[in-house]
N, C-alpha and C positions, 0 to 999 in steps of 0.2 A: 504494500500500500504506500503511495506517495503522500506522506503526511506533511502538510505545511502548517506552521504556527500561524496564529492570528496575531499580528504585530500592531501595537499602539505606538504612534509617534507623538511625543509630548513636546510642545513648543511654548515657551514663554516669550512675550513680546511687549516692548515699550518703546515707542517712537523709533522704530527701525525701518521706516519706509524706504530708506536708501538701499536696503539689502533684502527686504521682505519678499519682493517679487521673485528674485532668483532663488531664495530659500524655498518658497512654496512650489515653484516650478520643479525644483530638484526632487521633492518628495512625491509630486503628482505624476512624475514621469518614470517611476520605478519599474523595472522589468519583473516585479513580483507584485501580485495583485491583492493579496490577502492582508490588508492593513487598513487602519483608520488614522486620521490626523486630528488631534485635539489641541487647540491653541487657546491659551489664556492671554487676553490682551488687558494690560493693566492701565486702562483708561488713557491710551495714547492720544496725544493732541496733534499729531501729524496726519498724514493720509493713510495710515495703517489700515483703518477700518475699511476704507474704499478698496484697498488691495485685497484684503482678506475675503470680502464678499464676492470677489470674482471667482473664487475657488469653491465650488459646490461641495467638494469632498471634505472641506475643513469644517470641523465642529467647533464653533466659536464659543468661548466662555468669557463673559464680561462680568466678573464677580465684583464684590465689594472691594474698593480700592484699599490696598495695604498702606495705611498711613503710619508715619513716624517710625518706619523701620528702614534699614539700609537696603541698597540694591541686592546684595547677596541673599538677604532674608526674604526680600520680595520675590526673587527668583525661586527660592526653595518653596515658598508657599504657593506661588503660581503653578509650579509643577505638581505639587500635591493636589491642588484643585483639579488639574487635568487628569491626574491618576484616578481620582475618585469617580470620574465620568468615563473612564476607559474600560475596555473589555478584553484587551489582548493578554495572552499568556506570556508574551515577550514584550518588553518595553524598550523603546529607543528614545533617547533624548536629543533635542536639537535646539540650539540657540537660533534666534530668528535672523542673525547676521551670518550664519554658516550655511553650508549646503551638503547634501548627501550625494555621493556617486550614484549613478543610475542602478548599479548592481548591489548597493549596500544591503538592502533588506534580504535579497536572495542569499548573500553570503552569511548574514546573521542567522537566518533561518537554518541554513545548512550547518552552521557551527553548532547551534544548540541541538539540532537533530542528531548530530554525530557525537556530541559530548553531553550526554543526558544528565551527568552529575555536576556539570558546571553551571554556575548561576550568574556570573559577572564576567564580561569581556570588554576590552577596549580595542579599538582598531587604530591603525596608523592614520596620519593626516597628510593632506596635501596643502601646503602653504607656500605659494609661489613655486616651490620645488618640494619634492617628497622629503619629509623629515624622518630620519631613521630614529624614531623614539623606541625605547624599549624599557622594560622593567629592570630596575637595579636589584641586586641581591640585598636583602635587608635582614636585620635582627630586630629585636623588640624596640631598639632605640634608633633605627634607621628608617629612612623614607622610602616608600614605594614611589615610582614615578607617578606624577599627577598629570593625567590627560585631560583635555578640554571636555566639557559636558557633552558636546556633540559627538564624542567618540565612544560614549558609554552605552552599552546595551545589557539588560538584565532580565532574568526571569521575574514574573509577577510576584511570586511568593518571596523572593529575595527583597524586593522593594518594600513589600508590606512589612517584613521584618525590620528592615532598615528604618522605617518610620517610627518604630518604637524607640529608636536611639538617635534620631536625627537632630534633636534639640533645635527645633525649627524656629524658635524665637530667641535663641541664645547665640553667642559667638557671632557678632554682627558683621565681621569681616570675612568669615570663612564660607567659601562657596560650596555648592552641593557636590561638585566634582571631587573636591578634596575629601568631603565627609564620606561619600560613597566609596572612594578608593581606600581610605583608612578603614572603614567598616569591613569591606570585602577582604582586605589584606590581614587584618588583625583579629577580627571576630570570626569570619568564615574561613580564613586562610585559603581564599579562592579567587585570587587575582589572576586573570588570564589575558594574554596579549595575542591579537590577530595581526600579523604583519601584512596587512592589506590597507592601502591608502583609500579609505572609503568615505572620508570626510574632508571637505574643502573648508579649511579654517580661515576665517576672515578676521583680521585684527581691526576692530573699530576703536578709533582714538577716543571715542566717547563712551566706550563700553565699560563693563565692570572691571575687567582685567587692567585697563589703562590706569586705574587708580592705585595699582599695586606694583609699580615698577621695581625691578630687582634692586634690593638693598635700600629701597626708600623707607621712610618712617612707617608708612602704612604696611609695607611688605613685612617688616619685623613684627608688627602687631598681629597681622594675619598669621604669620608663622608661629607666634606664641599661642594663638588660639588653636592652631592645628596640633601643636604638642599637647595642649590641654585635652583636646578631643581624643587624640591617640591614647593618652593616659586613661581617660574615661572608658574607652572601648576595651583596652587591655584589662582593666579592673573588672569589667563585666564578664570577662572570660577567666577571671582569677589568675591573671598573669601579672608578672612584675614589670613595671615600667622602669627601664634602665635609663637613668639620667646621664646623658652624654655631655661632652664639652659643648656641642652644638646647642643642646637644650639650655645650658647655663648661660651661654652667650646671648641666645635669643631672649631668654627671660630677663636678663640684666638690661639689655638695650631697649626692649619693649617697655619695661617698667620705667626706665629713664625717660623715654619719649612721652609716655602718658603723664608722668609727673610734670614735665616742662609744659605740656599742653594745658594742664590744669592751672599752672601759674599764669598763663597768658589769657585765661578766660576773664 
């Protein structure tokens, strides 16, 4: 029997009209037909709504606006809203400024069909040129590689379990891709890498990631939150969080940055 999963593509959007057309075209032209698209629009003020309505396959959610929370937390809660409306046994995530390769869903379906015990997989990305990303070896105090949200695909039951540990209103700088990667690596021990460039990653200078440039103040604060979340997940598995030099440097610098920010308020 040729079994195909039903795949739900979850998209969060806020004022991405510049990219949204190409994003939706990429998912509506897949060479795999058994899927749905669920998009949460967080009250965009640009032409996003007009673009979305052109695509009949897109199920649009315009929920209550997430007020007084940071963009990473808005993204998490937008995707949770999408998930609650979804039916797929496989979940693919897509930022509205990125695109899927035409054969992405076909590859993801094949991967989970062949690897019935796997729950979480990331694929490689195409960003001007193919980036050879891979997972690093890690111990309890080491980082797994963090891939963009649009590279992540999971089984439905995995994501349901993740939501029990997501801390969706805490850690205001920590994005969902980091949380899911840490959860899969340290709770499930189930981080899997597919060396296929199935996502076209677009860097938006106004996007979430632009606020966390390497070694910037915000970057150190986000990294400190990631260590906190890693420690939390390890403790849920009754594992010891090993405090490394990296951890102490991050904690010191992030504490210093927060202290001086409070002085200037």
